C-alpha positions in Angstrom: -19.7 -16.3 -21.0 -19.6 -12.7 -20.1 -16.7 -9.6 -20.5 -16.8 -6.4 -19.6 -14.0 -4.2 -20.3 -13.1 -0.3 -19.1 -16.7 0.2 -18.1 -17.9 3.7 -17.5 -21.1 5.4 -16.3 -22.0 9.0 -14.9 -25.4 9.9 -14.1 -26.6 13.5 -15.3 -29.2 15.0 -13.5 -31.1 18.7 -14.0 -29.1 21.4 -11.4 -27.0 18.2 -9.5 -23.8 17.0 -9.6 -23.2 14.6 -12.7 -22.4 11.0 -10.9 -19.9 8.6 -11.5 -21.6 5.4 -10.9 -18.8 3.2 -12.9 -15.4 4.3 -13.5 -13.8 1.8 -16.3 -14.5 -1.7 -14.6 -13.5 -4.6 -16.3 -14.6 -8.1 -15.5 -14.7 -11.6 -16.1 -17.4 -13.9 -15.7 -16.4 -17.6 -17.0 -19.4 -20.2 -17.8 -21.3 -22.1 -14.7 -19.8 -19.7 -12.3 -21.8 -18.4 -9.7 -20.4 -14.8 -9.6 -20.7 -12.7 -6.3 -20.1 -8.6 -6.3 -20.1 -7.0 -3.3 -19.6 -3.7 -1.9 -21.5 -1.0 0.4 -24.5 1.1 -1.0 -23.6 3.2 -3.3 -20.6 1.3 -4.6 -21.7 1.0 -8.0 -23.1 -2.8 -8.5 -26.9 -2.7 -9.1 -25.2 -0.3 -12.2 -22.8 -3.0 -12.8 -25.1 -5.7 -13.7 -27.5 -3.7 -15.1 -25.2 -3.0 -17.8 -24.9 -6.1 -18.2 -28.0 -6.8 -19.9 -28.2 -3.2 -21.1 -30.7 -2.3 -19.1 -28.1 0.3 -18.5 -26.4 1.6 -21.6 -22.0 1.9 -20.8 -21.0 5.6 -21.9 -17.7 3.5 -23.2 -16.6 0.4 -22.8 -17.3 -3.0 -24.3 -19.8 -5.8 -23.1 -19.4 -9.1 -24.3 -21.4 -11.3 -23.6 -21.3 -15.5 -25.1 -18.8 -13.7 -27.7 -21.2 -11.0 -28.7 -20.6 -7.4 -28.4 -24.2 -6.5 -27.4 -23.7 -2.4 -28.1 -23.3 -2.8 -31.7 -26.5 -5.2 -31.5 -30.1 -3.9 -32.9 -32.5 -3.4 -30.4 -34.1 -6.7 -32.0 -31.5 -8.4 -32.1 -30.5 -7.2 -28.3 -33.8 -8.4 -27.3 -33.4 -11.7 -28.8 -30.2 -12.2 -26.4 -31.6 -10.4 -23.8 -34.0 -13.8 -23.3 -31.1 -15.9 -22.5 -30.3 -13.7 -19.3 -32.6 -13.4 -16.7 -33.1 -11.2 -13.8 -34.2 -11.1 -10.3 -34.9 -8.4 -8.5 -34.9 -7.4 -4.7 -38.5 -6.9 -4.2 -39.9 -9.3 -6.7 -41.7 -7.6 -9.1 -44.7 -9.5 -9.3 -47.9 -8.9 -10.6 -50.5 -8.5 -7.8 -53.4 -9.2 -10.2 -52.2 -12.1 -11.6 -51.5 -15.9 -10.3 -48.5 -17.5 -10.2 -49.2 -19.6 -12.5 -49.8 -16.5 -14.8 -46.8 -14.6 -13.9 -44.4 -17.0 -14.8 -46.6 -17.5 -17.5 -45.8 -14.2 -19.2 -43.0 -14.1 -20.6 -44.1 -17.3 -22.7 -47.0 -15.6 -23.7 -44.9 -12.8 -24.6 -43.2 -15.0 -27.3 -46.0 -16.6 -28.5 -46.4 -20.2 -27.6 -48.8 -22.2 -27.4 -51.3 -23.1 -24.5 -50.1 -27.0 -24.1 -46.2 -25.4 -24.4 -46.9 -23.0 -21.9 -48.9 -25.2 -19.4 -45.9 -27.8 -19.7 -42.9 -25.3 -19.1 -45.2 -23.5 -16.4 -45.6 -27.0 -14.2 -41.9 -27.8 -15.0 -41.1 -24.3 -13.3 -43.2 -24.4 -10.7 -41.7 -27.6 -9.8 -37.8 -26.9 -10.0 -38.7 -24.1 -7.2 -41.0 -26.2 -5.4 -44.2 -24.1 -5.7 -46.7 -26.8 -7.5 -49.5 -26.3 -4.6 -49.0 -22.8 -5.5 -50.3 -22.3 -9.3 -53.6 -20.1 -8.5 -52.4 -18.3 -5.3 -52.2 -14.8 -5.7 -49.0 -12.7 -4.3 -50.3 -11.5 -1.9 -50.9 -14.3 -0.5 -47.0 -15.6 -0.2 -44.1 -14.9 1.8 -41.8 -13.4 0.7 -39.5 -16.2 0.1 -42.4 -17.8 -2.3 -42.5 -14.6 -4.1 -38.8 -14.3 -5.1 -39.2 -18.5 -5.8 -41.8 -17.4 -8.4 -39.8 -14.5 -9.9 -36.9 -16.9 -9.9 -39.6 -19.7 -12.5 -40.3 -16.6 -14.5 -36.8 -15.6 -15.1 -35.9 -18.6 -16.5 -38.9 -19.4 -18.2 -36.8 -18.9 -21.8 -33.9 -21.1 -20.6 -31.5 -18.5 -19.7 -28.0 -19.5 -19.9 -27.3 -16.3 -17.3 -29.1 -15.2 -14.4 -28.5 -12.2 -13.1 -29.9 -11.4 -8.9 -29.6 -7.6 -7.8 -29.9 -8.0 -4.3 -32.4 -11.0 -4.2 -32.3 -11.8 -1.0 -32.5 -8.3 0.9 -36.0 -8.5 1.8 -35.9 -11.8 3.4 -35.2 -13.6 6.6 -32.1 -15.4 7.2 -34.4 -18.5 6.7 -35.5 -17.8 3.7 -32.7 -16.0 2.2 -30.7 -19.7 2.7 -33.8 -21.4 1.4 -33.5 -19.0 -1.5 -29.7 -19.3 -1.7 -30.1 -23.2 -1.6 -32.2 -23.0 -5.1 -30.0 -20.5 -6.7 -27.1 -23.3 -6.4 -29.3 -26.3 -7.2 -30.0 -24.7 -10.0 -26.4 -23.8 -11.1 -25.5 -27.2 -10.9 -28.8 -28.7 -12.3 -28.9 -26.7 -15.8 -25.2 -25.1 -15.6 -26.8 -21.7 -14.9 -23.9 -19.1 -15.0 -25.2 -16.5 -12.1 -24.2 -13.3 -11.0 -24.8 -12.3 -7.9 -25.0 -8.3 -6.7 -25.1 -7.9 -3.0 -23.6 -6.1 0.3 -23.7 -8.8 2.4 -20.8 -11.2 2.7 -22.9 -14.0 3.9 -24.8 -14.3 0.6 -21.1 -14.4 -1.5 -20.4 -17.5 1.4 -22.8 -19.3 0.9 -23.0 -20.0 -2.9 -20.0 -18.4 -4.5 -17.0 -19.5 -6.1 -15.4 -16.1 -6.9 -16.7 -13.0 -5.9 -15.8 -8.7 -7.1 -15.7 -6.4 -4.3 -16.4 -2.9 -5.3 -16.2 0.2 -3.7 -16.6 3.9 -5.4 -17.0 3.1 -8.9 -14.0 0.4 -8.9 -13.6 -3.3 -8.6 -11.3 -2.9 -5.9 -10.1 -6.9 -5.6 -11.6 -10.2 -7.6 -11.1 -13.4 -7.0 -11.5 -17.4 -6.2 -13.7 -16.9 -2.9 -11.6 -18.8 -1.1 -8.4 -16.9 -1.6 -10.4 -13.4 -1.2 -11.3 -14.9 2.6 -7.8 -16.2 3.4 -5.6 -13.4 1.9 -7.6 -10.1 1.7 -5.7 -7.4 0.3 -7.5 -4.2 0.6 -9.2 -2.8 3.8 -12.6 -2.9 2.1 -12.5 -6.5 1.5 -10.9 -6.9 5.4 -14.1 -5.2 6.5 -16.3 -7.2 4.3 -14.5 -10.5 6.2 -14.1 -9.5 9.6 -17.5 -11.1 10.6 -16.1 -14.5 9.7 -13.1 -14.0 11.0 -13.9 -12.7 14.6 -12.3 -9.8 14.2 -15.0 -7.4 15.5 -15.8 -9.7 18.0 -11.5 -9.1 18.8 -11.8 -5.0 18.9 -14.5 -5.4 21.4 -12.6 -7.6 23.7 -9.8 -5.1 23.1 -11.8 -1.9 24.1 -14.0 -3.8 27.2 -10.5 -4.9 28.7 -7.3 -3.5 29.5 -5.2 -4.7 26.5 -2.0 -4.2 28.3 -3.7 -6.5 31.4 -4.5 -9.0 28.6 -1.5 -9.2 26.9 1.4 -8.4 29.8 4.6 -5.9 28.9 6.3 -9.5 27.7 3.2 -10.7 25.1 3.0 -10.2 21.8 -0.1 -10.6 19.8 -0.8 -12.3 16.6 -2.9 -13.7 13.9 -2.8 -16.8 12.2 -5.1 -18.3 9.6 -4.7 -21.8 8.5 -6.1 -22.7 5.2 -7.4 -26.1 4.0 -5.6 -29.0 6.0 -3.4 -26.9 7.8 -6.7 -26.1 9.7 -6.6 -29.4 11.7 -2.9 -29.3 12.4 -1.7 -28.4 15.9 0.6 -25.8 15.0 0.4 -24.2 18.3 1.0 -27.1 20.7 4.1 -28.1 17.9 5.9 -24.5 18.7 5.3 -24.2 22.8 6.9 -27.9 22.4 9.9 -26.7 20.0 10.6 -22.9 20.8 10.2 -22.9 24.5 7.5 -20.1 23.9 4.0 -19.5 25.8 0.7 -19.4 24.1 -2.2 -18.0 25.2 -5.7 -18.6 22.7 -7.8 -15.6 23.4 -10.0 -15.6 20.4 -10.5 -18.1 17.1 -12.6 -19.7 14.6 -13.4 -22.0 11.7 -14.8 -21.6 8.7 -15.6 -24.1 5.8 -15.6 -22.1 2.5 -16.0 -23.8 -0.6 -15.5 -27.2 1.2 -12.3 -26.1 2.5 -11.6 -25.4 6.4 -10.7 -21.8 6.9 -8.8 -21.1 10.6 -8.3 -18.0 12.3 -7.0 -17.5 16.1 -5.6 -14.9 17.9 -2.5 -16.3 20.0 -0.5 -14.1 22.9 2.9 -15.5 22.2 5.3 -14.8 24.7 9.4 -16.0 25.4 12.7 -14.4 24.0 12.7 -13.2 20.9 14.9 -15.7 19.3 12.0 -18.1 20.6 9.4 -15.6 19.1 10.6 -15.7 15.3 11.7 -19.0 15.0 8.3 -20.0 16.5 6.4 -17.3 13.7 8.7 -18.8 11.0 8.4 -22.0 11.9 4.2 -21.1 10.9 5.4 -18.8 8.3 7.5 -22.1 6.5 4.1 -23.7 7.1 2.0 -22.4 4.5 0.8 -20.7 7.7 -0.3 -16.6 7.7 1.2 -14.8 10.6 0.5 -11.3 11.2 2.0 -9.5 14.4 -1.0 -7.2 15.9 0.4 -5.5 18.7 2.7 -6.2 21.5 2.7 -4.8 25.7 4.2 -1.9 24.6 2.0 -0.5 21.6 -0.4 2.1 22.9 -3.2 1.1 20.3 -3.8 -1.8 18.8 -3.3 -2.2 14.9 -6.4 -1.1 13.5 -6.8 -1.7 9.6 -4.8 -4.5 9.1 -5.9 -7.3 11.1 -7.9 -6.1 14.1 
């Protein structure tokens, strides 16, 4: 559906050092994906999404959408292809002097559709985004979430196959964010709409995406199925993004507030166990206590549901002799549990950057 190959984009400003926004980025988005691209400010996310419809032309590399390499098209040909790529933005970009109806009608008027066609399509879109009663309202009278719904309806006016969302929920409160994400999810299912979501918030990715790419300093450093990224992050920045969901930030605060030697004891070892899928419902900790003569103290943990599957995270202090501890962790690993030793009672400081 969307294929970016070795995209390079550099911004040059007179008298200022050149900024390399994208450094050989490659990405593939399949049809009907809700594909998230997450990264901190300056990572290159917005430049990347604007390259998909050539609002930003790459210095090198290819952009292929529906099998067509876009940079080889004439301006007229590119304009026709762009009609099948809708886009929504953080600040909505509505015309304040036009009603909701007229904002949504703009792309149809540009296509010189008849008045009856415009009326039918705008009413259909208003119903789709839940704003039937706001037809004659002006943007200044709408909430942020309602403004974004208008923007979504306008982006769908030409029946696009792809919707690009550039930080579309960043200006919204949590409740409005949830409602917009639910709308995007429903549109994806109803219309088989391929959606690319740019955000700096992992919560947005978790709520609706099935795949994710993590960006840092103009590179994609990790990409894959959402559940795999959450359950087994490979890079430090990805671990930073997923830390909040696995309660790692809470554990850091706990270890800072308490003397961790007192918490763990000289004979204790702190482990981080991750349980995926059905394993999250299994009593593994009680099994190792009974089978291998170890003591287990659960000090922190949670279970999240990601893409309909549970993902469990537990921080557990194990005590016992070396043989018993090895048998316990080997048993867990052999049953598909991710096992990471964080620290023991002889450690000077917690091991940071891996699991804590």
